A tleap script that builds the chain and sets N, CA, C and O, in Angstrom:
source leaprc.protein.ff14SB
mol = sequence {
  NMET SER VAL CYS LEU ARG TYR LEU TRP ILE
  LYS GLU TYR SER CYS LEU LYS ASN VAL ASN
  PHE GLN PHE ASP GLU LYS TYR GLU PHE THR
  TYR ILE GLU SER GLY ASN ARG LEU ASP ILE
  LYS PRO CYS LYS ILE ASP PRO MET GLU ASN
  PHE TRP ASP ASP ASN GLU ARG PHE MET ASN
  ILE HIE ALA VAL VAL GLY SER ASN GLY TYR
  GLY LYS THR THR PHE LEU ARG ALA ILE MET
  ALA ILE PHE ASN GLN ILE TYR PRO PRO LYS
  ASP GLU ASN GLU GLU MET TYR LYS HIE ASN
  ALA TYR THR CYS PRO ALA LEU MET ILE VAL
  GLU ASP LEU GLN LYS GLN VAL TYR LYS LEU
  LEU CYS MET GLY ILE LYS VAL ALA GLU TYR
  ASP SER CARG
}
set mol.1.N position { -5.462 -11.477 -14.530 }
set mol.1.CA position { -4.746 -10.598 -13.625 }
set mol.1.C position { -5.662 -10.259 -12.455 }
set mol.1.O position { -6.787 -9.800 -12.653 }
set mol.2.N position { -5.181 -10.484 -11.244 }
set mol.2.CA position { -5.912 -10.114 -10.041 }
set mol.2.C position { -5.361 -8.796 -9.519 }
set mol.2.O position { -4.159 -8.670 -9.285 }
set mol.3.N position { -6.234 -7.820 -9.337 }
set mol.3.CA position { -5.796 -6.523 -8.833 }
set mol.3.C position { -6.551 -6.181 -7.559 }
set mol.3.O position { -7.667 -6.643 -7.324 }
set mol.4.N position { -5.905 -5.355 -6.744 }
set mol.4.CA position { -6.503 -4.892 -5.500 }
set mol.4.C position { -6.387 -3.369 -5.475 }
set mol.4.O position { -5.296 -2.832 -5.664 }
set mol.5.N position { -7.487 -2.676 -5.246 }
set mol.5.CA position { -7.486 -1.227 -5.157 }
set mol.5.C position { -6.759 -0.810 -3.887 }
set mol.5.O position { -7.111 -1.259 -2.797 }
set mol.6.N position { -5.750 0.044 -4.016 }
set mol.6.CA position { -4.950 0.486 -2.874 }
set mol.6.C position { -5.184 1.950 -2.523 }
set mol.6.O position { -5.101 2.330 -1.355 }
set mol.7.N position { -5.478 2.779 -3.532 }
set mol.7.CA position { -5.671 4.216 -3.290 }
set mol.7.C position { -6.522 4.784 -4.406 }
set mol.7.O position { -6.429 4.356 -5.556 }
set mol.8.N position { -7.353 5.751 -4.054 }
set mol.8.CA position { -8.189 6.415 -5.047 }
set mol.8.C position { -8.307 7.881 -4.676 }
set mol.8.O position { -8.669 8.213 -3.548 }
set mol.9.N position { -8.000 8.767 -5.628 }
set mol.9.CA position { -8.217 10.205 -5.465 }
set mol.9.C position { -9.162 10.628 -6.575 }
set mol.9.O position { -8.891 10.396 -7.753 }
set mol.10.N position { -10.266 11.247 -6.199 }
set mol.10.CA position { -11.279 11.679 -7.163 }
set mol.10.C position { -11.274 13.191 -7.213 }
set mol.10.O position { -11.445 13.861 -6.194 }
set mol.11.N position { -11.073 13.726 -8.415 }
set mol.11.CA position { -11.090 15.188 -8.584 }
set mol.11.C position { -12.507 15.711 -8.440 }
set mol.11.O position { -12.768 16.616 -7.647 }
set mol.12.N position { -13.426 15.134 -9.216 }
set mol.12.CA position { -14.817 15.570 -9.118 }
set mol.12.C position { -15.734 14.536 -9.745 }
set mol.12.O position { -15.578 14.151 -10.904 }
set mol.13.N position { -16.674 14.108 -8.959 }
set mol.13.CA position { -17.705 13.194 -9.438 }
set mol.13.C position { -18.927 13.414 -8.551 }
set mol.13.O position { -18.937 13.009 -7.389 }
set mol.14.N position { -19.937 14.045 -9.093 }
set mol.14.CA position { -21.153 14.353 -8.344 }
set mol.14.C position { -20.793 15.140 -7.087 }
set mol.14.O position { -20.222 16.226 -7.193 }
set mol.15.N position { -21.112 14.624 -5.901 }
set mol.15.CA position { -20.824 15.346 -4.655 }
set mol.15.C position { -19.412 15.124 -4.145 }
set mol.15.O position { -19.015 15.751 -3.163 }
set mol.16.N position { -18.644 14.253 -4.779 }
set mol.16.CA position { -17.267 13.977 -4.358 }
set mol.16.C position { -16.314 14.924 -5.077 }
set mol.16.O position { -16.224 14.914 -6.305 }
set mol.17.N position { -15.609 15.736 -4.309 }
set mol.17.CA position { -14.686 16.703 -4.904 }
set mol.17.C position { -13.373 16.700 -4.129 }
set mol.17.O position { -13.353 16.927 -2.919 }
set mol.18.N position { -12.276 16.440 -4.840 }
set mol.18.CA position { -10.937 16.429 -4.245 }
set mol.18.C position { -10.875 15.569 -2.981 }
set mol.18.O position { -10.458 16.032 -1.919 }
set mol.19.N position { -11.290 14.331 -3.113 }
set mol.19.CA position { -11.285 13.409 -1.971 }
set mol.19.C position { -10.369 12.221 -2.276 }
set mol.19.O position { -10.219 11.810 -3.426 }
set mol.20.N position { -9.759 11.681 -1.213 }
set mol.20.CA position { -8.932 10.502 -1.401 }
set mol.20.C position { -9.360 9.414 -0.437 }
set mol.20.O position { -9.881 9.672 0.648 }
set mol.21.N position { -9.122 8.194 -0.872 }
set mol.21.CA position { -9.507 7.007 -0.116 }
set mol.21.C position { -8.297 6.081 -0.039 }
set mol.21.O position { -7.724 5.716 -1.065 }
set mol.22.N position { -7.914 5.706 1.168 }
set mol.22.CA position { -6.775 4.830 1.418 }
set mol.22.C position { -7.273 3.400 1.633 }
set mol.22.O position { -8.211 3.180 2.399 }
set mol.23.N position { -6.658 2.440 0.970 }
set mol.23.CA position { -7.017 1.028 1.139 }
set mol.23.C position { -5.783 0.152 1.287 }
set mol.23.O position { -5.857 -1.053 1.043 }
set mol.24.N position { -4.671 0.717 1.674 }
set mol.24.CA position { -3.431 -0.043 1.735 }
set mol.24.C position { -2.924 -0.106 3.168 }
set mol.24.O position { -3.013 0.870 3.914 }
set mol.25.N position { -2.394 -1.255 3.541 }
set mol.25.CA position { -1.854 -1.409 4.887 }
set mol.25.C position { -0.342 -1.183 4.934 }
set mol.25.O position { 0.234 -1.084 6.017 }
set mol.26.N position { 0.306 -1.101 3.763 }
set mol.26.CA position { 1.761 -0.947 3.723 }
set mol.26.C position { 2.210 0.488 3.465 }
set mol.26.O position { 3.231 0.925 3.995 }
set mol.27.N position { 1.442 1.227 2.645 }
set mol.27.CA position { 1.851 2.567 2.234 }
set mol.27.C position { 0.718 3.563 2.435 }
set mol.27.O position { -0.463 3.222 2.365 }
set mol.28.N position { 1.118 4.805 2.688 }
set mol.28.CA position { 0.163 5.914 2.742 }
set mol.28.C position { 0.395 6.759 1.495 }
set mol.28.O position { 1.504 7.237 1.256 }
set mol.29.N position { -0.651 6.938 0.707 }
set mol.29.CA position { -0.571 7.705 -0.532 }
set mol.29.C position { -1.273 9.040 -0.327 }
set mol.29.O position { -2.321 9.110 0.316 }
set mol.30.N position { -0.682 10.108 -0.883 }
set mol.30.CA position { -1.303 11.428 -0.823 }
set mol.30.C position { -1.061 12.122 -2.149 }
set mol.30.O position { 0.084 12.323 -2.555 }
set mol.31.N position { -2.142 12.486 -2.823 }
set mol.31.CA position { -2.008 13.251 -4.063 }
set mol.31.C position { -2.228 14.720 -3.744 }
set mol.31.O position { -3.243 15.083 -3.150 }
set mol.32.N position { -1.280 15.568 -4.135 }
set mol.32.CA position { -1.361 17.005 -3.915 }
set mol.32.C position { -1.595 17.654 -5.268 }
set mol.32.O position { -0.677 17.813 -6.072 }
set mol.33.N position { -2.845 18.025 -5.498 }
set mol.33.CA position { -3.226 18.545 -6.818 }
set mol.33.C position { -2.519 19.855 -7.136 }
set mol.33.O position { -2.078 20.053 -8.269 }
set mol.34.N position { -2.400 20.756 -6.162 }
set mol.34.CA position { -1.792 22.056 -6.432 }
set mol.34.C position { -0.343 21.913 -6.901 }
set mol.34.O position { 0.118 22.700 -7.728 }
set mol.35.N position { 0.372 20.925 -6.386 }
set mol.35.CA position { 1.751 20.683 -6.809 }
set mol.35.C position { 1.864 19.593 -7.848 }
set mol.35.O position { 2.960 19.287 -8.319 }
set mol.36.N position { 0.716 18.992 -8.214 }
set mol.36.CA position { 0.694 17.913 -9.198 }
set mol.36.C position { 1.674 16.811 -8.802 }
set mol.36.O position { 2.482 16.351 -9.609 }
set mol.37.N position { 1.577 16.394 -7.506 }
set mol.37.CA position { 2.566 15.477 -6.943 }
set mol.37.C position { 1.882 14.360 -6.164 }
set mol.37.O position { 0.845 14.566 -5.532 }
set mol.38.N position { 2.474 13.190 -6.220 }
set mol.38.CA position { 2.007 12.034 -5.465 }
set mol.38.C position { 3.064 11.670 -4.439 }
set mol.38.O position { 4.193 11.340 -4.801 }
set mol.39.N position { 2.705 11.727 -3.145 }
set mol.39.CA position { 3.618 11.337 -2.070 }
set mol.39.C position { 3.290 9.916 -1.639 }
set mol.39.O position { 2.122 9.551 -1.501 }
set mol.40.N position { 4.330 9.120 -1.430 }
set mol.40.CA position { 4.169 7.732 -0.993 }
set mol.40.C position { 5.078 7.521 0.211 }
set mol.40.O position { 6.294 7.695 0.126 }
set mol.41.N position { 4.467 7.142 1.336 }
set mol.41.CA position { 5.241 6.900 2.555 }
set mol.41.C position { 4.872 5.537 3.114 }
set mol.41.O position { 3.704 5.151 3.078 }
set mol.42.N position { 5.853 4.798 3.631 }
set mol.42.CA position { 5.514 3.526 4.274 }
set mol.42.C position { 4.731 3.779 5.563 }
set mol.42.O position { 5.006 4.737 6.285 }
set mol.43.N position { 3.766 2.922 5.841 }
set mol.43.CA position { 3.020 3.018 7.092 }
set mol.43.C position { 3.941 2.580 8.219 }
set mol.43.O position { 4.668 1.594 8.096 }
set mol.44.N position { 3.904 3.316 9.305 }
set mol.44.CA position { 4.799 3.025 10.425 }
set mol.44.C position { 4.235 1.960 11.350 }
set mol.44.O position { 4.989 1.252 12.018 }
set mol.45.N position { 2.935 1.846 11.391 }
set mol.45.CA position { 2.309 0.894 12.304 }
set mol.45.C position { 1.546 -0.131 11.494 }
set mol.45.O position { 0.770 0.218 10.605 }
set mol.46.N position { 1.766 -1.378 11.798 }
set mol.46.CA position { 1.009 -2.453 11.175 }
set mol.46.C position { 0.019 -2.963 12.221 }
set mol.46.O position { 0.396 -3.748 13.092 }
set mol.47.N position { -1.247 -2.527 12.149 }
set mol.47.CA position { -2.203 -2.929 13.178 }
set mol.47.C position { -2.494 -4.427 13.181 }
set mol.47.O position { -3.028 -4.956 14.156 }
set mol.48.N position { -2.148 -5.104 12.099 }
set mol.48.CA position { -2.429 -6.535 12.016 }
set mol.48.C position { -1.212 -7.392 12.363 }
set mol.48.O position { -1.296 -8.620 12.338 }
set mol.49.N position { -0.084 -6.761 12.685 }
set mol.49.CA position { 1.130 -7.512 12.960 }
set mol.49.C position { 0.907 -8.486 14.115 }
set mol.49.O position { 0.439 -8.113 15.190 }
set mol.50.N position { 1.249 -9.716 13.862 }
set mol.50.CA position { 1.126 -10.785 14.855 }
set mol.50.C position { -0.297 -10.953 15.382 }
set mol.50.O position { -0.493 -11.393 16.515 }
set mol.51.N position { -1.278 -10.608 14.575 }
set mol.51.CA position { -2.665 -10.763 15.018 }
set mol.51.C position { -2.947 -12.231 15.320 }
set mol.51.O position { -3.447 -12.564 16.395 }
set mol.52.N position { -2.626 -13.103 14.374 }
set mol.52.CA position { -2.612 -14.543 14.634 }
set mol.52.C position { -1.267 -15.065 14.226 }
set mol.52.O position { -0.407 -15.329 15.066 }
set mol.53.N position { -1.086 -15.214 12.947 }
set mol.53.CA position { 0.225 -15.554 12.400 }
set mol.53.C position { 0.252 -15.105 10.948 }
set mol.53.O position { -0.755 -14.619 10.433 }
set mol.54.N position { 1.381 -15.259 10.288 }
set mol.54.CA position { 1.534 -14.736 8.930 }
set mol.54.C position { 0.607 -15.383 7.916 }
set mol.54.O position { 0.308 -14.771 6.890 }
set mol.55.N position { 0.148 -16.583 8.164 }
set mol.55.CA position { -0.697 -17.268 7.191 }
set mol.55.C position { -2.182 -17.034 7.422 }
set mol.55.O position { -2.982 -17.282 6.519 }
set mol.56.N position { -2.574 -16.569 8.589 }
set mol.56.CA position { -3.992 -16.501 8.917 }
set mol.56.C position { -4.496 -15.091 9.172 }
set mol.56.O position { -5.625 -14.930 9.636 }
set mol.57.N position { -3.708 -14.067 8.888 }
set mol.57.CA position { -4.145 -12.696 9.157 }
set mol.57.C position { -5.264 -12.281 8.213 }
set mol.57.O position { -5.292 -12.671 7.046 }
set mol.58.N position { -6.180 -11.487 8.740 }
set mol.58.CA position { -7.188 -10.862 7.900 }
set mol.58.C position { -6.554 -9.620 7.281 }
set mol.58.O position { -5.898 -8.844 7.976 }
set mol.59.N position { -6.745 -9.434 6.005 }
set mol.59.CA position { -6.176 -8.272 5.323 }
set mol.59.C position { -7.249 -7.620 4.472 }
set mol.59.O position { -8.182 -8.277 4.010 }
set mol.60.N position { -7.104 -6.320 4.272 }
set mol.60.CA position { -7.960 -5.563 3.356 }
set mol.60.C position { -9.433 -5.657 3.687 }
set mol.60.O position { -10.253 -5.913 2.805 }
set mol.61.N position { -9.772 -5.455 4.926 }
set mol.61.CA position { -11.173 -5.396 5.308 }
set mol.61.C position { -11.532 -3.922 5.457 }
set mol.61.O position { -10.990 -3.224 6.314 }
set mol.62.N position { -12.446 -3.460 4.620 }
set mol.62.CA position { -12.861 -2.062 4.646 }
set mol.62.C position { -14.376 -2.002 4.596 }
set mol.62.O position { -15.030 -2.902 4.068 }
set mol.63.N position { -14.921 -0.941 5.146 }
set mol.63.CA position { -16.361 -0.728 5.111 }
set mol.63.C position { -16.632 0.694 4.642 }
set mol.63.O position { -15.891 1.618 4.976 }
set mol.64.N position { -17.678 0.861 3.879 }
set mol.64.CA position { -18.128 2.180 3.460 }
set mol.64.C position { -19.367 2.473 4.290 }
set mol.64.O position { -20.422 1.875 4.078 }
set mol.65.N position { -19.237 3.394 5.232 }
set mol.65.CA position { -20.334 3.702 6.141 }
set mol.65.C position { -20.594 5.202 6.162 }
set mol.65.O position { -19.722 6.001 5.821 }
set mol.66.N position { -21.786 5.567 6.560 }
set mol.66.CA position { -22.162 6.974 6.683 }
set mol.66.C position { -23.661 7.119 6.635 }
set mol.66.O position { -24.379 6.203 6.236 }
set mol.67.N position { -24.118 8.264 7.041 }
set mol.67.CA position { -25.551 8.556 7.023 }
set mol.67.C position { -26.045 8.689 5.590 }
set mol.67.O position { -25.254 8.798 4.653 }
set mol.68.N position { -27.356 8.678 5.436 }
set mol.68.CA position { -27.947 8.862 4.113 }
set mol.68.C position { -27.504 10.211 3.539 }
set mol.68.O position { -27.503 11.229 4.231 }
set mol.69.N position { -27.132 10.190 2.269 }
set mol.69.CA position { -26.753 11.422 1.587 }
set mol.69.C position { -25.292 11.803 1.721 }
set mol.69.O position { -24.909 12.890 1.288 }
set mol.70.N position { -24.462 10.952 2.305 }
set mol.70.CA position { -23.050 11.277 2.492 }
set mol.70.C position { -22.152 10.794 1.356 }
set mol.70.O position { -20.950 11.060 1.385 }
set mol.71.N position { -22.692 10.094 0.359 }
set mol.71.CA position { -21.919 9.758 -0.828 }
set mol.71.C position { -21.449 8.325 -0.958 }
set mol.71.O position { -20.561 8.044 -1.763 }
set mol.72.N position { -22.021 7.403 -0.184 }
set mol.72.CA position { -21.589 6.002 -0.276 }
set mol.72.C position { -21.866 5.433 -1.664 }
set mol.72.O position { -20.977 4.849 -2.284 }
set mol.73.N position { -23.077 5.599 -2.149 }
set mol.73.CA position { -23.438 5.088 -3.470 }
set mol.73.C position { -22.683 5.842 -4.556 }
set mol.73.O position { -22.262 5.238 -5.542 }
set mol.74.N position { -22.505 7.143 -4.395 }
set mol.74.CA position { -21.753 7.943 -5.360 }
set mol.74.C position { -20.310 7.448 -5.447 }
set mol.74.O position { -19.742 7.383 -6.537 }
set mol.75.N position { -19.715 7.099 -4.306 }
set mol.75.CA position { -18.359 6.555 -4.279 }
set mol.75.C position { -18.278 5.268 -5.110 }
set mol.75.O position { -17.363 5.107 -5.918 }
set mol.76.N position { -19.223 4.368 -4.914 }
set mol.76.CA position { -19.224 3.113 -5.669 }
set mol.76.C position { -19.488 3.352 -7.150 }
set mol.76.O position { -18.904 2.679 -7.998 }
set mol.77.N position { -20.360 4.300 -7.469 }
set mol.77.CA position { -20.604 4.641 -8.883 }
set mol.77.C position { -19.362 5.256 -9.515 }
set mol.77.O position { -19.082 5.022 -10.690 }
set mol.78.N position { -18.621 6.038 -8.747 }
set mol.78.CA position { -17.385 6.627 -9.265 }
set mol.78.C position { -16.390 5.533 -9.623 }
set mol.78.O position { -15.747 5.597 -10.670 }
set mol.79.N position { -16.261 4.530 -8.762 }
set mol.79.CA position { -15.366 3.404 -9.066 }
set mol.79.C position { -15.836 2.695 -10.332 }
set mol.79.O position { -15.020 2.330 -11.178 }
set mol.80.N position { -17.145 2.497 -10.465 }
set mol.80.CA position { -17.672 1.870 -11.680 }
set mol.80.C position { -17.364 2.721 -12.905 }
set mol.80.O position { -17.002 2.185 -13.952 }
set mol.81.N position { -17.503 4.046 -12.790 }
set mol.81.CA position { -17.230 4.935 -13.918 }
set mol.81.C position { -15.754 4.895 -14.309 }
set mol.81.O position { -15.415 4.927 -15.492 }
set mol.82.N position { -14.881 4.823 -13.305 }
set mol.82.CA position { -13.444 4.756 -13.577 }
set mol.82.C position { -13.115 3.470 -14.340 }
set mol.82.O position { -12.419 3.509 -15.355 }
set mol.83.N position { -13.612 2.341 -13.855 }
set mol.83.CA position { -13.342 1.082 -14.544 }
set mol.83.C position { -14.021 1.041 -15.910 }
set mol.83.O position { -13.530 0.381 -16.825 }
set mol.84.N position { -15.142 1.739 -16.054 }
set mol.84.CA position { -15.805 1.831 -17.348 }
set mol.84.C position { -14.938 2.600 -18.338 }
set mol.84.O position { -14.959 2.302 -19.533 }
set mol.85.N position { -14.175 3.587 -17.862 }
set mol.85.CA position { -13.263 4.328 -18.726 }
set mol.85.C position { -12.110 3.430 -19.167 }
set mol.85.O position { -11.632 3.543 -20.296 }
set mol.86.N position { -11.660 2.537 -18.281 }
set mol.86.CA position { -10.541 1.645 -18.593 }
set mol.86.C position { -11.000 0.484 -19.469 }
set mol.86.O position { -10.349 0.147 -20.457 }
set mol.87.N position { -12.121 -0.120 -19.102 }
set mol.87.CA position { -12.674 -1.266 -19.819 }
set mol.87.C position { -14.110 -0.941 -20.235 }
set mol.87.O position { -15.047 -1.317 -19.530 }
set mol.88.N position { -14.303 -0.251 -21.363 }
set mol.88.CA position { -15.662 0.123 -21.776 }
set mol.88.C position { -16.538 -1.104 -22.018 }
set mol.88.O position { -16.069 -2.110 -22.550 }
set mol.89.N position { -17.812 -1.020 -21.626 }
set mol.89.CA position { -18.720 -2.156 -21.851 }
set mol.89.C position { -18.999 -2.329 -23.340 }
set mol.89.O position { -18.909 -1.378 -24.116 }
set mol.90.N position { -19.338 -3.549 -23.724 }
set mol.90.CA position { -19.643 -3.822 -25.124 }
set mol.90.C position { -20.959 -3.177 -25.530 }
set mol.90.O position { -21.085 -2.672 -26.645 }
set mol.91.N position { -21.942 -3.188 -24.631 }
set mol.91.CA position { -23.255 -2.590 -24.920 }
set mol.91.C position { -23.545 -1.523 -23.867 }
set mol.91.O position { -24.022 -1.828 -22.774 }
set mol.92.N position { -23.249 -0.272 -24.211 }
set mol.92.CA position { -23.420 0.816 -23.241 }
set mol.92.C position { -24.878 1.216 -23.054 }
set mol.92.O position { -25.171 2.061 -22.208 }
set mol.93.N position { -25.792 0.641 -23.810 }
set mol.93.CA position { -27.199 0.980 -23.674 }
set mol.93.C position { -27.882 0.211 -22.556 }
set mol.93.O position { -29.026 0.507 -22.211 }
set mol.94.N position { -27.200 -0.766 -21.991 }
set mol.94.CA position { -27.793 -1.554 -20.920 }
set mol.94.C position { -28.088 -0.680 -19.712 }
set mol.94.O position { -27.338 0.250 -19.416 }
set mol.95.N position { -29.165 -0.972 -19.022 }
set mol.95.CA position { -29.595 -0.211 -17.855 }
set mol.95.C position { -28.517 -0.148 -16.783 }
set mol.95.O position { -28.360 0.883 -16.130 }
set mol.96.N position { -27.780 -1.220 -16.593 }
set mol.96.CA position { -26.788 -1.249 -15.522 }
set mol.96.C position { -25.617 -0.303 -15.770 }
set mol.96.O position { -24.859 -0.018 -14.843 }
set mol.97.N position { -25.448 0.194 -17.007 }
set mol.97.CA position { -24.344 1.093 -17.313 }
set mol.97.C position { -24.769 2.557 -17.379 }
set mol.97.O position { -23.959 3.406 -17.752 }
set mol.98.N position { -26.018 2.879 -17.027 }
set mol.98.CA position { -26.490 4.256 -17.203 }
set mol.98.C position { -25.722 5.264 -16.352 }
set mol.98.O position { -25.579 6.419 -16.751 }
set mol.99.N position { -25.222 4.842 -15.175 }
set mol.99.CA position { -24.471 5.756 -14.318 }
set mol.99.C position { -23.025 5.886 -14.754 }
set mol.99.O position { -22.316 6.769 -14.272 }
set mol.100.N position { -22.577 5.036 -15.647 }
set mol.100.CA position { -21.188 5.052 -16.090 }
set mol.100.C position { -20.956 5.927 -17.308 }
set mol.100.O position { -19.847 5.964 -17.841 }
set mol.101.N position { -21.982 6.630 -17.754 }
set mol.101.CA position { -21.841 7.476 -18.925 }
set mol.101.C position { -21.007 8.720 -18.601 }
set mol.101.O position { -20.593 9.440 -19.510 }
set mol.102.N position { -20.765 8.971 -17.340 }
set mol.102.CA position { -20.012 10.141 -16.915 }
set mol.102.C position { -18.537 9.795 -16.806 }
set mol.102.O position { -18.171 8.668 -16.474 }
set mol.103.N position { -17.697 10.784 -17.093 }
set mol.103.CA position { -16.275 10.577 -16.857 }
set mol.103.C position { -15.970 10.961 -15.421 }
set mol.103.O position { -16.680 11.763 -14.815 }
set mol.104.N position { -14.938 10.396 -14.902 }
set mol.104.CA position { -14.545 10.642 -13.518 }
set mol.104.C position { -13.046 10.900 -13.491 }
set mol.104.O position { -12.258 9.954 -13.470 }
set mol.105.N position { -12.632 12.195 -13.493 }
set mol.105.CA position { -11.197 12.450 -13.382 }
set mol.105.C position { -10.689 11.905 -12.055 }
set mol.105.O position { -11.163 12.300 -10.990 }
set mol.106.N position { -9.730 11.003 -12.126 }
set mol.106.CA position { -9.280 10.338 -10.904 }
set mol.106.C position { -7.882 9.782 -11.078 }
set mol.106.O position { -7.371 9.624 -12.186 }
set mol.107.N position { -7.292 9.495 -9.941 }
set mol.107.CA position { -6.004 8.836 -9.868 }
set mol.107.C position { -6.214 7.592 -9.023 }
set mol.107.O position { -6.785 7.665 -7.935 }
set mol.108.N position { -5.759 6.457 -9.518 }
set mol.108.CA position { -5.993 5.196 -8.829 }
set mol.108.C position { -4.686 4.413 -8.775 }
set mol.108.O position { -3.938 4.354 -9.751 }
set mol.109.N position { -4.428 3.817 -7.624 }
set mol.109.CA position { -3.284 2.920 -7.489 }
set mol.109.C position { -3.841 1.535 -7.198 }
set mol.109.O position { -4.601 1.337 -6.250 }
set mol.110.N position { -3.446 0.582 -8.032 }
set mol.110.CA position { -3.867 -0.805 -7.844 }
set mol.110.C position { -2.616 -1.660 -7.711 }
set mol.110.O position { -1.548 -1.307 -8.212 }
set mol.111.N position { -2.765 -2.786 -7.032 }
set mol.111.CA position { -1.665 -3.729 -6.913 }
set mol.111.C position { -1.994 -4.972 -7.728 }
set mol.111.O position { -3.057 -5.572 -7.566 }
set mol.112.N position { -1.080 -5.347 -8.594 }
set mol.112.CA position { -1.187 -6.613 -9.311 }
set mol.112.C position { -0.755 -7.680 -8.317 }
set mol.112.O position { 0.430 -7.784 -7.999 }
set mol.113.N position { -1.693 -8.469 -7.826 }
set mol.113.CA position { -1.418 -9.413 -6.754 }
set mol.113.C position { -0.519 -10.558 -7.193 }
set mol.113.O position { 0.229 -11.102 -6.379 }
set mol.114.N position { -0.579 -10.931 -8.460 }
set mol.114.CA position { 0.269 -12.028 -8.936 }
set mol.114.C position { 1.722 -11.585 -9.069 }
set mol.114.O position { 2.634 -12.313 -8.677 }
set mol.115.N position { 1.937 -10.393 -9.622 }
set mol.115.CA position { 3.299 -9.893 -9.812 }
set mol.115.C position { 3.800 -9.109 -8.600 }
set mol.115.O position { 4.989 -8.805 -8.499 }
set mol.116.N position { 2.909 -8.790 -7.703 }
set mol.116.CA position { 3.213 -8.004 -6.509 }
set mol.116.C position { 3.863 -6.671 -6.866 }
set mol.116.O position { 4.894 -6.293 -6.311 }
set mol.117.N position { 3.230 -5.966 -7.812 }
set mol.117.CA position { 3.680 -4.630 -8.196 }
set mol.117.C position { 2.489 -3.670 -8.145 }
set mol.117.O position { 1.341 -4.058 -8.360 }
set mol.118.N position { 2.797 -2.420 -7.856 }
set mol.118.CA position { 1.784 -1.377 -7.829 }
set mol.118.C position { 1.754 -0.690 -9.180 }
set mol.118.O position { 2.788 -0.505 -9.821 }
set mol.119.N position { 0.542 -0.310 -9.611 }
set mol.119.CA position { 0.383 0.382 -10.885 }
set mol.119.C position { -0.421 1.653 -10.653 }
set mol.119.O position { -1.390 1.658 -9.894 }
set mol.120.N position { -0.013 2.720 -11.308 }
set mol.120.CA position { -0.689 4.008 -11.221 }
set mol.120.C position { -1.543 4.186 -12.464 }
set mol.120.O position { -1.038 4.100 -13.584 }
set mol.121.N position { -2.836 4.432 -12.276 }
set mol.121.CA position { -3.751 4.680 -13.381 }
set mol.121.C position { -4.283 6.107 -13.242 }
set mol.121.O position { -4.823 6.477 -12.200 }
set mol.122.N position { -4.127 6.889 -14.286 }
set mol.122.CA position { -4.585 8.277 -14.266 }
set mol.122.C position { -5.656 8.468 -15.320 }
set mol.122.O position { -5.438 8.173 -16.496 }
set mol.123.N position { -6.807 8.958 -14.904 }
set mol.123.CA position { -7.898 9.255 -15.820 }
set mol.123.C position { -8.150 10.759 -15.792 }
set mol.123.O position { -8.786 11.267 -14.868 }
set mol.124.N position { -7.654 11.471 -16.801 }
set mol.124.CA position { -7.866 12.911 -16.880 }
set mol.124.C position { -7.004 13.705 -15.916 }
set mol.124.O position { -7.295 14.874 -15.662 }
set mol.125.N position { -5.948 13.107 -15.371 }
set mol.125.CA position { -5.059 13.781 -14.422 }
set mol.125.C position { -3.629 13.434 -14.809 }
set mol.125.O position { -3.322 12.284 -15.123 }
set mol.126.N position { -2.760 14.434 -14.784 }
set mol.126.CA position { -1.347 14.213 -15.042 }
set mol.126.C position { -0.605 14.301 -13.728 }
set mol.126.O position { -0.820 15.235 -12.955 }
set mol.127.N position { 0.252 13.358 -13.468 }
set mol.127.CA position { 1.093 13.405 -12.282 }
set mol.127.C position { 2.511 13.709 -12.757 }
set mol.127.O position { 3.118 12.926 -13.487 }
set mol.128.N position { 3.022 14.855 -12.328 }
set mol.128.CA position { 4.337 15.282 -12.789 }
set mol.128.C position { 5.457 14.729 -11.936 }
set mol.128.O position { 6.582 14.581 -12.413 }
set mol.129.N position { 5.167 14.417 -10.671 }
set mol.129.CA position { 6.254 14.081 -9.760 }
set mol.129.C position { 5.792 13.032 -8.753 }
set mol.129.O position { 4.659 13.069 -8.274 }
set mol.130.N position { 6.681 12.104 -8.444 }
set mol.130.CA position { 6.443 11.106 -7.394 }
set mol.130.C position { 7.436 11.379 -6.266 }
set mol.130.O position { 8.596 11.701 -6.519 }
set mol.131.N position { 6.989 11.252 -5.061 }
set mol.131.CA position { 7.892 11.380 -3.921 }
set mol.131.C position { 7.666 10.188 -3.019 }
set mol.131.O position { 6.677 10.142 -2.287 }
set mol.132.N position { 8.564 9.225 -3.059 }
set mol.132.CA position { 8.437 8.061 -2.198 }
set mol.132.C position { 9.630 8.035 -1.246 }
set mol.132.O position { 10.779 7.922 -1.674 }
set mol.133.N position { 9.347 8.140 0.029 }
set mol.133.CA position { 10.404 8.122 1.046 }
set mol.133.C position { 10.304 6.875 1.869 }
set mol.133.O position { 11.106 6.671 2.780 }
savepdb mol mol.pdb
quit
């Protein structure tokens, strides 16, 4: 199964608190913790429309940038911790898994690229309501 990360909301992981990250060109996702609700809206502007043609467009190009101490590495470790919760390693004593010992309450939306469907993954968060307009 090939998946693509489309949205990530992190409740708390180290210096990251109540932050969301958008990675989708078709939909805008917003998680509202106080209302325990996920809003989904189609993007109105496609910045890549007719860039070259339908077969040659660049898609899903993102960069994580910022000054030292702004949370770039913490963001990547949070993603590793989330996937570690979904797919635990066979040997958790390995050095490369030492940062994954923490849980990361988060909400993640991934797209199954083969089936072309979106999936909602919740780690330590309950979503009571979806609003897709």
